[in-house]
C-alpha positions as CSV (number, residue, x, y, z in Angstrom):
1,M,62.9,-27.1,34.6
2,F,59.3,-25.8,35.0
3,R,57.4,-25.6,31.7
4,P,54.0,-23.9,32.2
5,F,52.7,-24.8,28.7
6,N,53.4,-28.5,28.9
7,N,50.1,-30.5,28.6
8,A,48.2,-27.2,27.9
9,W,45.2,-28.9,26.4
10,I,44.8,-31.2,29.4
11,K,45.0,-28.2,31.7
12,L,42.4,-26.2,29.7
13,I,40.0,-29.1,29.6
14,A,40.3,-29.6,33.3
15,L,39.6,-25.9,33.9
16,V,36.5,-26.0,31.6
17,M,35.2,-29.1,33.4
18,G,35.8,-27.5,36.7
19,L,33.9,-24.4,35.6
20,L,31.0,-26.4,34.3
21,L,30.8,-28.4,37.6
22,W,30.8,-25.1,39.5
23,I,27.9,-23.7,37.3
24,H,26.0,-26.9,37.8
25,V,26.3,-26.8,41.6
26,A,25.6,-23.1,41.8
27,T,22.4,-23.3,39.6
28,E,21.1,-26.3,41.6
29,K,21.0,-24.2,44.8
30,V,17.7,-22.6,45.8
31,Y,17.6,-18.8,45.7
32,N,15.1,-16.1,46.8
33,H,14.5,-13.6,44.1
34,Q,12.5,-10.3,43.8
35,I,10.9,-9.8,40.4
36,S,8.2,-7.8,38.7
37,L,5.7,-10.1,36.8
38,P,2.8,-9.2,34.5
39,L,-0.7,-9.6,35.9
40,K,-2.2,-11.8,33.2
41,E,-5.4,-13.0,34.6
42,I,-8.1,-12.1,37.2
43,I,-10.6,-14.8,37.9
44,L,-14.1,-13.6,38.6
45,K,-17.5,-15.3,38.9
46,D,-18.9,-16.4,35.6
47,H,-21.5,-13.6,35.3
48,L,-19.0,-10.8,36.2
49,T,-16.3,-8.9,34.4
50,L,-13.9,-6.0,35.1
51,A,-15.0,-2.6,34.0
52,S,-11.6,-0.8,34.4
53,N,-7.9,-1.6,33.9
54,P,-6.2,-3.7,36.7
55,P,-2.5,-3.1,37.4
56,E,-0.1,-4.2,34.7
57,S,2.3,-6.0,37.0
58,L,3.0,-7.1,40.6
59,T,6.3,-7.1,42.4
60,V,6.8,-10.4,44.2
61,M,9.3,-12.6,46.0
62,V,9.9,-16.1,44.6
63,S,12.2,-19.0,45.3
64,A,13.5,-21.6,42.9
65,S,16.7,-23.2,41.7
66,G,19.1,-21.0,39.8
67,K,18.4,-23.0,36.6
68,Q,14.7,-22.3,36.9
69,L,15.1,-18.7,37.7
70,L,17.2,-18.2,34.6
71,R,14.4,-19.5,32.3
72,R,12.1,-16.9,30.7
73,K,8.9,-18.7,29.9
74,W,7.5,-18.8,33.5
75,R,8.2,-15.0,33.7
76,Q,6.3,-14.3,30.5
77,R,3.3,-16.4,31.7
78,G,2.9,-14.0,34.6
79,I,0.5,-14.0,37.6
80,R,-3.1,-15.0,38.2
81,V,-5.4,-13.5,40.9
82,N,-8.4,-15.4,42.2
83,A,-11.1,-12.8,42.9
84,T,-14.2,-15.0,42.9
85,Q,-15.2,-13.6,46.3
86,V,-15.8,-10.1,45.0
87,S,-19.2,-8.7,43.9
88,T,-20.2,-5.8,41.7
89,G,-19.0,-2.3,42.3
90,R,-15.6,-1.0,43.3
91,E,-13.8,-3.2,45.8
92,E,-10.3,-3.0,47.4
93,M,-8.9,-6.5,47.4
94,A,-5.9,-7.5,49.5
95,L,-3.3,-9.7,47.7
96,T,-1.8,-12.7,49.4
97,I,-0.2,-15.9,48.3
98,A,-3.6,-17.5,49.1
99,N,-5.3,-15.7,46.3
100,T,-2.4,-15.0,44.0
101,S,-0.4,-17.6,42.0
102,L,2.1,-18.0,39.3
103,I,0.9,-19.3,35.9
104,G,2.7,-22.4,34.6
105,A,5.6,-22.2,37.0
106,E,5.5,-25.6,38.8
107,D,9.1,-25.4,40.0
108,V,9.0,-21.8,41.2
109,T,7.4,-20.9,44.6
110,L,5.6,-17.7,45.2
111,D,6.7,-16.6,48.7
112,E,5.4,-13.0,49.1
113,I,3.4,-10.2,47.4
114,L,5.6,-7.1,47.8
115,A,3.8,-4.4,45.8
116,P,1.1,-3.5,45.5
117,N,-0.4,-5.2,48.6
118,S,-3.9,-4.7,47.3
119,I,-5.7,-3.8,44.0
120,S,-8.8,-1.8,43.3
121,L,-11.3,-3.7,41.2
122,Q,-14.3,-2.2,39.4
123,V,-16.6,-5.1,38.8
124,D,-19.7,-5.2,36.7
125,Y,-22.2,-7.7,35.3
126,L,-21.1,-9.4,32.0
127,A,-23.5,-8.5,29.2
128,Q,-23.9,-8.9,25.4
129,K,-25.6,-6.9,22.7
130,T,-25.7,-6.8,18.9
131,V,-24.6,-3.7,17.1
132,K,-24.4,-2.5,13.5
133,V,-21.1,-2.3,11.7
134,I,-20.1,0.8,9.8
135,A,-17.3,0.5,7.2
136,D,-14.8,3.4,7.4
137,I,-13.4,3.0,3.9
138,V,-11.9,5.8,1.7
139,T,-11.2,5.1,-1.9
140,F,-9.0,6.7,-4.5
141,P,-9.6,5.1,-7.9
142,D,-7.1,5.5,-10.7
143,E,-7.8,8.2,-13.3
144,G,-10.8,7.1,-15.5
145,Y,-12.3,4.8,-12.8
146,T,-14.8,5.2,-10.0
147,V,-16.2,3.1,-7.1
148,R,-19.9,2.6,-8.0
149,T,-20.8,0.7,-4.8
150,I,-19.4,-0.3,-1.5
151,T,-21.4,-3.2,-0.1
152,E,-22.7,-3.4,3.4
153,P,-20.2,-5.2,5.8
154,E,-20.6,-8.9,6.1
155,P,-21.7,-9.7,8.7
156,P,-23.7,-6.4,9.0
157,E,-23.9,-6.8,12.8
158,V,-21.5,-8.2,15.4
159,T,-21.8,-9.2,19.0
160,I,-20.2,-7.0,21.6
161,T,-19.4,-8.5,25.1
162,G,-18.3,-6.6,28.1
163,P,-19.3,-4.7,31.3
164,R,-23.0,-3.8,31.2
165,S,-22.5,-0.2,32.2
166,L,-20.2,0.4,29.2
167,L,-22.3,-1.5,26.5
168,Q,-25.2,1.0,26.8
169,D,-23.1,3.6,25.0
170,Y,-22.7,1.4,21.9
171,S,-25.2,1.3,19.1
172,S,-22.7,0.7,16.3
173,I,-19.0,-0.2,15.8
174,A,-16.8,1.1,13.0
175,T,-14.0,-0.7,11.2
176,I,-10.5,0.7,11.3
177,R,-10.1,3.5,8.7
178,K,-8.9,1.9,5.4
179,E,-7.6,4.0,2.5
180,I,-7.4,2.2,-0.9
181,R,-5.6,3.8,-3.8
182,G,-5.1,2.9,-7.4
183,L,-8.4,1.0,-7.9
184,R,-9.1,-0.3,-11.3
185,T,-11.0,-3.6,-10.7
186,D,-13.5,-4.9,-8.2
187,L,-12.1,-5.7,-4.7
188,T,-13.2,-7.8,-1.7
189,L,-11.3,-7.3,1.5
190,S,-11.4,-8.2,5.2
191,V,-11.3,-5.2,7.4
192,P,-10.7,-5.4,11.2
193,L,-13.1,-3.7,13.6
194,A,-11.7,-0.7,15.6
195,E,-10.9,-1.9,19.1
196,P,-13.0,-0.2,21.8
197,E,-11.0,2.0,24.1
198,E,-12.7,0.8,27.2
199,Y,-11.2,-2.2,29.1
200,G,-12.8,-5.6,28.9
201,I,-14.9,-5.2,25.7
202,V,-14.7,-8.1,23.2
203,L,-16.0,-8.1,19.6
204,T,-17.2,-11.3,17.9
205,P,-16.2,-11.6,15.1
206,D,-13.3,-9.0,15.1
207,S,-13.4,-8.3,11.4
208,V,-15.9,-8.0,8.5
209,T,-15.8,-8.4,4.7
210,V,-16.5,-5.5,2.4
211,S,-16.7,-5.6,-1.5
212,L,-16.1,-2.7,-3.8
213,E,-17.5,-2.5,-7.4
214,V,-15.1,-0.4,-9.6
215,V,-16.3,0.7,-13.1
216,P,-14.8,3.0,-15.8
217,V,-16.1,6.6,-15.5
218,R,-17.8,8.7,-18.1
219,T,-17.5,12.5,-18.3
220,R,-20.6,14.7,-18.7
221,V,-20.5,18.5,-19.2
222,F,-22.9,20.8,-17.5
223,D,-22.9,24.2,-19.2
224,D,-24.2,27.4,-17.7
225,V,-24.6,26.2,-14.1
226,P,-25.9,29.2,-12.2
227,I,-23.8,30.3,-9.2
228,M,-25.8,30.7,-6.0
229,V,-24.8,33.3,-3.4
230,Y,-25.4,32.5,0.2
231,N,-25.5,34.8,3.2
232,S,-25.9,38.0,1.1
233,P,-26.8,41.2,3.0
234,V,-30.5,41.9,3.6
235,N,-32.1,44.4,1.1
236,R,-29.1,44.1,-1.3
237,T,-29.0,42.2,-4.5
238,I,-25.6,40.4,-4.9
239,K,-24.6,39.0,-8.2
240,S,-21.5,37.0,-9.2
241,R,-19.3,37.7,-12.1
242,P,-19.3,35.4,-14.1
243,P,-22.9,34.4,-13.2
244,T,-22.5,30.8,-14.4
245,V,-19.8,28.1,-14.7
246,R,-19.1,25.1,-16.9
247,I,-18.7,21.9,-14.9
248,E,-17.2,18.6,-16.1
249,L,-18.4,15.7,-13.9
250,T,-17.3,12.1,-13.9
251,G,-19.1,9.0,-12.7
252,P,-20.5,5.6,-13.6
253,P,-21.8,5.6,-17.2
254,E,-25.4,4.8,-16.6
255,A,-25.6,6.9,-13.4
256,I,-24.1,10.1,-14.8
257,E,-26.4,10.0,-17.9
258,S,-29.4,10.0,-15.7
259,L,-28.1,12.6,-13.2
260,S,-30.4,15.6,-12.9
261,R,-29.0,18.9,-13.7
262,S,-30.5,20.3,-10.5
263,A,-28.3,17.9,-8.5
264,V,-25.1,19.8,-9.5
265,I,-24.8,23.0,-7.5
266,A,-22.3,25.8,-7.7
267,S,-22.2,28.3,-4.8
268,V,-20.2,31.0,-3.0
269,D,-20.5,32.3,0.5
270,F,-20.7,36.1,0.7
271,N,-19.1,36.0,4.2
272,E,-15.9,34.4,2.7
273,K,-15.2,37.1,0.1
274,D,-11.9,38.9,0.4
275,A,-11.2,42.7,0.4
276,Y,-11.6,42.8,-3.4
277,G,-15.0,41.0,-3.3
278,V,-13.6,37.7,-4.6
279,A,-14.8,34.4,-3.3
280,N,-14.0,30.7,-4.0
281,I,-16.6,28.6,-5.8
282,K,-17.9,25.5,-4.1
283,I,-19.2,22.6,-6.2
284,D,-21.7,20.1,-4.7
285,C,-22.8,16.9,-6.4
286,P,-24.2,13.5,-5.2
287,A,-21.9,10.9,-3.8
288,G,-20.3,8.6,-6.4
289,F,-19.5,11.5,-8.7
290,R,-16.4,13.6,-9.0
291,V,-15.7,17.1,-10.3
292,K,-13.1,16.8,-13.1
293,R,-12.9,20.5,-14.2
294,V,-14.6,23.8,-13.5
295,S,-14.4,26.8,-15.9
296,A,-13.6,29.2,-13.0
297,Q,-12.4,28.7,-9.5
298,Q,-13.3,32.2,-8.2
299,V,-15.9,34.9,-8.9
300,R,-16.3,38.5,-8.0
301,L,-19.3,39.5,-6.0
302,V,-20.9,42.8,-6.9
303,A,-24.0,44.7,-5.6
304,E,-26.7,45.8,-8.0
């Protein structure tokens, strides 16, 4: 009598071994395979560099064993193009297996470049210059504190390397915009430089150090600050009602005590009044100080 489940484990093991043998034989076979690979490197003469983006990838035909084609590392390493024969300017370069190669793929053969068949290269002389660093830092101290000083970036200058035609537009480089909230104590931080949008520009170093000095604030009251009226009509005298405001200003203790009264300005723009003659008050004060309170936010403008 036939019993299909007799020796089931032996049959299952034989099936698995047969499948593994088939996979081994199949993956040892050499296959041709079309694939899109990243263009990772373009080799130029030492004193030259690219001034515009090259293609991101190339579609090629490769051949290798099934095992090798299944691996991912050689795909990620991408393709290298040898362009040491080109000079400055824009040049259309034909791509062949003679000037194009796989990077770190010893067991994979590059058979054909399918697309694009050529690439347009904008080549320029490689140059260097030193530029000033500008720290783009915005601070929001906690209530009762202020930032007294923000030091110059360290280093204050960096080296910018890239195409000569692009470097002439650079006299400075900014850090990425950094917003810092809740400050109560001094802080030193490393801030990355903002990466240039143009292709092929490298910054050395790529970050700078900036220190912030945080101190408790003191409040000083400025009474009867006159309100200045700008853009008033010719041959008419315009007055504000009320004519003065009371301003509470906060800042570093020693700085706010020595602050001149004339450095605190209250003003309104006649052109910004509404239909009822009401305009918003603007308060100007030196950097490092903050307006805490104003006795009035708006005034009425009247002709006398």
